C-alpha positions in Angstrom: 110.8 104.8 100.3 112.6 105.3 103.6 112.7 108.6 105.5 115.6 109.8 107.6 115.5 107.9 110.9 114.4 104.6 109.3 110.7 105.1 109.1 108.8 104.3 105.9 106.3 106.4 104.1 103.1 104.4 103.9 100.9 104.6 100.8 97.3 103.7 100.8 95.7 102.3 97.6 94.1 105.7 96.7 97.2 107.8 97.3 99.0 109.4 94.3 102.2 109.8 96.4 103.5 109.0 99.9 102.5 111.2 102.8 104.7 114.3 103.1 105.6 114.4 99.4 106.1 118.0 98.4 103.3 119.3 96.2 100.7 116.9 97.6 97.9 117.3 100.2 96.0 115.0 102.4 92.3 115.2 101.3 89.0 113.5 102.0 88.8 110.2 100.3 86.6 110.5 97.2 85.4 106.9 97.4 84.0 106.9 101.0 83.7 110.7 101.4 85.8 110.6 104.5 83.7 107.9 106.4 86.5 105.3 106.1 84.1 102.6 105.2 81.7 101.5 102.5 78.7 99.3 103.3 80.1 98.5 106.7 83.6 97.4 105.5 86.9 99.5 105.5 87.3 101.5 102.3 90.0 100.0 100.1 91.0 103.4 98.6 92.0 104.9 102.0 92.5 101.7 104.1 89.7 103.0 106.4 91.4 106.3 107.3 89.0 108.5 105.3 91.9 110.4 103.8 94.2 110.1 100.7 97.2 112.0 99.4 96.5 113.9 96.2 98.3 116.4 94.0 96.4 119.7 94.0 95.6 119.5 90.2 93.9 116.1 90.8 91.6 117.1 93.7 87.9 116.9 93.0 86.1 120.2 93.6 83.3 120.2 96.1 
């Protein structure tokens, strides 16, 4: 999906929607708990960023 100006919205494997999608928030990755890695390797859910995009109703409560 392209944004105005030609840039693309990147989705990580754990994202439910592209960054900036109305009604979504960037939250700590539930797989790596924000560390960005699991057992010394980049987390595949967040691509090593420690964050994923979620719809509020799907966020895990702390």
